[in-house]
N, C-alpha and C positions, 0 to 999 in steps of 0.2 A: 206466634201463638204457640202456647205451650199447654201440655197435658198436666194440669195440677190435681194433686190428690185432694178430694172433697168428700164429704158426707160420712166419714168413719174416722176412727183413730188410726194414725199413721206414725210409725216410728222412722227414724233417719239415721243413715249411716253416710257420712262424707269421707273421702279418703284421696289422697294424691295418687296420680296415675302410676299404676304399678302393675305388674303381673303376679305379684305375691298376693294372691288372693284367698288362700286357705283360711285364714282367721276372719275374713269377712264373710266368705261362704258360710262358715261354721256359724256365725252370729245370725245370717238370714235364714238359716235351716233350723234354728232351735225350736220353732213351733210347728214344724212339718212332721207329720206322722212318719215314723221310721221307714215303712215300706214305700214311701214317696221320695225319700231323701235323695237317693241315687239319680234318679231321673231329673228331679227338679235342680240338684246341684250341677249336673252337666248343663242344662239349659241356662241357669243363671251364670255359671262360669263363662259360657259362651258370650252371653250378653255383656259381661264385665270386661271381657277381654276386648270385645269389639268397641266398648266405649273408651277404655284406657288406651288401647293400641291404635285402632284406626280412628277414633274420634279426637283424642287428645294427644296422639302420637308419642305417648309415654313421656310427655312433658311433666315433670314433677310440680311444676307451678299451677298446672290445672287439676281440677278436682273432678272425681266422678261422685255423684250424689246419687243415693239409692233411698227412696221412700218406700215402705212397705207396709202391708195391712193384711190382718186376718179377720174375717168375719163369716160365721156359720158355715166353715168349710170352704170359704172362697178366699184364695191367697192372691194377693195383688203386689206387684212391684212396679215401681216407676223409677227408671235408670236415666239419668242425665249426664251428659258430657259437655265439655266447653269447646269442642272442636267445631269445624265449619259445617258439619252435617253432611248428609248424603241422601240421594233419592232411592229409597227402598223399593224393592219390586212390589207391585200390588198384591200379587199372591205367589206362593212358592209352590213349584211343581217338583214331584220327587225327582225328575229328570233334569231339573234346571241347572244345578251345579255341574252335571256331567258335560254340558254343552257351553260353559263359560270358558274364556281364555284361561291358560294355566295359572297365571299371576292372580285371577279373580276367583278361581275354584274353590280354594280353601274357605274364603268368606262366603261364597254361594252356599257351600254344604253348611256352614254355621247357621245361616238364616233359615235353611230348611230344617236344621235341628230345632231351633226355636218354634217354628210352626208345627212340628210333630210333638213337641213336649207340652206346649201350652195351648190353652183353649182360646187365648185371645192374645195376638200380637199386633201392637199398634203404634206407630211412629207419629211424632208431631210433624207438621208439613216441613219443617227444616231439617229433619232427620237428627235431631240432637237429643231427643226424648224418646224412650221406648216404654210402653206400658205392657207387661205380661200378666196375664191371669190364668189361674189354674183352679178348678173347682174339684174338690175330692170328696165332698160330703155324700153325694148320690152314689158314688162308687162304693162307699163304706156300707150304705144302706143295701145296695145290691149284694153285697158279699154277705151281710147279715141275712138277707133273705134267701140266699143260696144255702146257708148253713141250716135255717129253720125248715126250708122246703125240701131240700135234696139231701141234707145231711152231710154236707161238705164242710169239713173242719180246716181250721187254719193249719194244722199239721199235715193236711193233705197238699199243702203248698199250691194251691190254685191261685193263679196270677190273673187278675182282671185288668184289662186295658180299656 
């Protein structure tokens, strides 16, 4: 079973397994508002590293495919690798990575980062496809409301999470 992009216009990027991800991340972030780019870049980098390194074992013959979509402030990415898959944890707890064996702790922290950054983190049953979603529309409306009601300006550097 796979998680396939349906119901909206999806772009696609496909690349050989590598950790040289800067140009790929730059492409994936072109439609992301500036104030969200750092956070989303961190999450996408973690997901792409997991696909290339842990999924495809950096085998240049294997590809990572990213489908991406933007619709009304709702950003979605579907990341696939050609690896054997894994069994992701059902839910990430903040302390989860601290209790993993040392060799798994880094990956455990990465999974927690994904859960903290994205609103939706979902793997297919085989663990070879990951769907990430982030909604930012309501947050922008909240910021606009704060400016109108409370007089808070962007120059006041209020960060909404």
